[in-house]
N, C-alpha and C positions, 0 to 999 in steps of 0.2 A: 623789423630790428629798427630802434628810433635810426636817422641819418643828421649828419650834419654838416651842410656846403660850407669846409674853410677858407677856400679859395678857389677858381678857377681861372685855365686861360688858354686860348689856342683852345686844341683836344686834351688836355687835363688839367686834372682838377684834385683836391685834399678832400679827400670824406673824413669826417670823426667820430666814432660810433660810441655816444657817453656808454650805453649799455654794457660795452663790454672793458670798459676803464677802469683801474683801479686807484686812480688818483696818485700815480707814484712819480711822474716827471720824467722820467729816462727821459723823453723826447723831446722834454726843456732841455736836458742834459748836454745832447748830442746836436741839435739844430745847431748847425755853424754860422745862423744868418741870425737870431738871438728872437726868430720870428713867437713863436708857443711861447703862450704864456701859463704858469699856474698859479691857482693861489684859492683860499678858502676851505683846502682840503677837509678841513677836519669838518667844519661844516656841512659842505656836503655829503659828505659821508654819514654825517648823524639826522643830514635830510631838511637842513634846518634852516639851509639858502635854496633860491627857485636859478640856479644853474649849474654847471658842467665844471669839471675838475680844469678840463682843459678849454683854452679859446686861443684863438689867433690875432697878432695885431692890424692895423690896415694900414703899413706902410709898401705895401707889395710887393719886397723884398726878398719872397720864394725864389728858388731858383728847380723849387720839386725835385732836390737832390732824394727824396728818399729814404733821409736817413731818420728820423723818426720815424717813419712806419718798419722799418725795417730793424727797429732795435724793440719795438714794444712788444713784450712779453703776451699779451693776447687778443694784437690783433687789434686794438681801438683806432690803429689810424689804418689806413688806402689813401693807397696814392694811387688814379684813376688814368689811362690813354683811352682815349673814347669810348670810354663809361667801363673799360676794362680792368678790376683791382691788379697791378704789379702785383705777382706771386709767385716766387722758385725760392731755391736753398738758400740764398741771399738776407731771408728774410726770418727774423728769431721766433717768428709764432709757427710758422712753417719749415723750418729745420728741429725743431721741439717734438721729442715723441711723445705723440700722444698717450694720454693715460688708459691702461688697457687694465680691462677684465678678464683672466684665464679661465679654463672649463674647469679647473680644480678648485673655483667660486664654490661654498659652499651656501650663499646666501645667508646668512646671518643678521646682517644687518650693520654689522658696528660701522662701516663706511660710511651708510647712508648718514649714522647719526651724528658720525666726530667732521662731514665734510663744512668748511666753513664756511662755502660758498652754496650748502645746499643742490650741485649739481648731481649727483647719486640718485641713481631712481631701482627702484628692486618693480619688477613686474611678474604678475602669474607664477609669484612663488607659492606653494602648496607642499603637503607631503607628497612625499612618493609613493608613487602606487603601484611599485613595485616588489613590495614588502618588504623595501629597507627602510632604516633610520635616518635617516635626510631630505631637507628641502629641497624643490626643484626650482628654475624661473630662469629670471636672466634681471643682474644688475649692472646695469646700463649708464653709462659717463658723458654727460653733458661737454663736449668738450670746446664750445662756447662759451662755457662760463666756469670751466676750469681751470685755475690759477696752478697747478703745479708742486703743491704745498707738499703731499708724501706724507697728507695724514695718513689717509682712507689705505694706502700700502703698509705704514705701521701700525695700523692697528690691526689686519686682516690677517687671521691669524691658520689660512693656512699660505703664505705668499705668494695669492694670486693674483695682488697690481703688482705693474709695474709703472713707473713716470719718470721725468727725466727734467728737475730744476734747471730755471732758465739763467742763473749767477750764482757765482759763490763770493761773497765777501764777506764784508766786518760794521758787525752791528757797535755803538757806542752811547749810553746815555748816562749823562750827568746825575746824578744821585743831589749832589749838592743843587743844580740848578733847576729839577723837575717839583712841578707842583702837583703830581699826581690827579691830572684834572679827567684822566684815561682819555681824554682825545687819541691818541697815536691808538688805542685798544679797541676804542671804536672802529676807527682806521686801517687797521692791520687787515687785509684780505684773506690772510694764511692763520691768522686768530695765533700768530705769533707771540704774544704779547697779553701779557693777566695779571691780574691782580694778587699774590701771596696772602690764605689764609693765615693769621697772627695769634699767638696763644695770649694770655693775659702777662703781661711786663716783658714778652719780645719783641724784639726792633729787627723789621724785614725791611727788605730797598723794596721800595716805592710800585717800582714797576719790574715786573719778571719775565724773561724773554726765552724763550724758546727754542732753543738753537737748530733742531731740529726739523722743525716747520718753517723757519723763517727762508724764503726765499729772495731775501736783499735787495726789493723792491725800492725802497724807499720810499714808502708812502706817508710813513711811521713822522721820519725826519721832515715830512714834506707838511704835514698836520700837528705838530707841537708850536707849539702857540709862542715855547721861551726858547727856543733851538737845545731842546737840554739834551736831542739824538742827532745818533751822525751816521750814517751806512753809505760805506764806501762797496764798489763792488769792485772787485780785483780780479776775476774772466767771468768769460759768458761759457756757458756750460755744452750745447752742442756744439754740433762742428757745422757751421756753419759758411759759407761763402763769404770772403772780405770781413772777417770778426772784428781782424786787428786791429783797421782804421775805427773800430765801437768803440772797441775794447780801449784804441786811445785815449778816444773823448770821453770816455765815460773812468776814466783814471784821475780827471780834472774834478775838482769842488762845485756840486751840484750846486745849479744859481740858487738861492733864499726865494721863494717862493714872493712871487708880486701881489700886492694889498688889493683885492679883487671885489672888494667889499666895505661896506660902510655901516656901522653904526645907528640906529635911529631906535628913536626914544617917545611916549607917551606921556607925556609932563600930565597929563588929568588920569590917567588908571595907575602913575607908579604910586605904589602904597612909601616909598621910602625907610624899607624894611632893610636895605642896605645887604642884601643876601649877594644881591650881583657884585658889586662892589669886593666883598668877599672872597668869593669864590674864584673874581678873572683872577687867571693864570699872572697875567701880568704886573697886576699890583701885587699880587702873594710874592712877587719873586724879586721886587722894588722893597716889600717890609716885612719879613714875613712873620713879624705882630697882628698886621692885617688879617694875613690868615688865620688866624687865633681867633683871629672875629675882635680885635681891639677898633672898632669900624671907628669910636668919635674922640678916639685917643689919638689918630696920627692926624696929623692935617694936610701935609701929602703925598699924595693919591697918582699913578703915573698913569691910567686908563680913564677910573672909574670915581664917580666918588660922588655923594650926598648932597645936595646944598639945599635948603629950608624944607628939607623935607621931599627932593625930589632930584630922582639920578640923572648925573646930572657926567658928559662927556669932556676930559681932560685935555684929550689927546690922540688923534685919532688914527694919528700916524702909527702909534705904537700899537695897535689889536693888531691879534693876532690868528683873526679870525677862524675861531674855533666853536664858539656859539654855546662857550658855556654857560654867560649871563646869562641865553636866553632862557635855556635848560631848566635853570634855579629858579628865575623869575616867578612868583606865584600865578600874576597878572597878565601876562607879556606884556609886559610894557616896556619890553628893550629886543631888538629883533635885528639881525642883519641886512641889509638889500642890496644886489648887485652893480658892484662898480663898474661905468663902460673903460674897456681898456684899449687905449690909442695906441 
């Protein structure tokens, strides 16, 4: 598994495992020194920028308190002493009860189909050779990738699966602010957000929340380019040592993601079609008529505009780093690049 050394001092080191990270920003929220940075969550989740969810400032203020590693629900951060990762019941990912499959399992495969992380596998599944009408085999859960959402347990017809969520909390989305860019849907590690289908003339909410699947990690709020979503963790579920101090930090408002990317354009490749200008959630929030396609009828744009038949960046600082613009561009004339964190 890929490891990124964030910092080392004497016999201590802080290591980041990006393949385990879900972009929730919980570590950033609890860091007492503000040393960790999260940004471009939507673009990273969509695979549209070459960077990790988490980076570290170069100030050297880290005291290796390990609060970030203790609160990480997936074990994506480690504090190592003399090369050995510190791990005990004061770490959330260790205190979490593992998702398990009991002998009652009938190996129907429903859990495999619904797992949002594709971390459930069935091996040696075949018809029983004892004359009974049943399947036999093994249903295995990769605990390195499990996010403890409970989808598998919810669909299991015989109650063979047990799990424990990391957090309980509150989810809020402002339908008036939301621009239906789907960044949150693409980012959610638990498939707890989706777009409802609607009938002709029916009005439905732009994004629907599956409360029972939500792990209240906050990745959706970190990814939303227009701040339409807020997630508050009200408690840590597992019984772990020292969780009171962590819950106190988590009760504070989560910091808004740092702008860790920069928009780049290729004027020669650009067709001047304006798709990116219309689709941009920041632009759409600034003027709903623009989202409706009134491209040339509106002079002022918040982030992107077309000038002389070419895309132009109005204000780099208001970019939400969702990369919706690059997804809709037919000629790859606009994209995000990593911005150096200091």
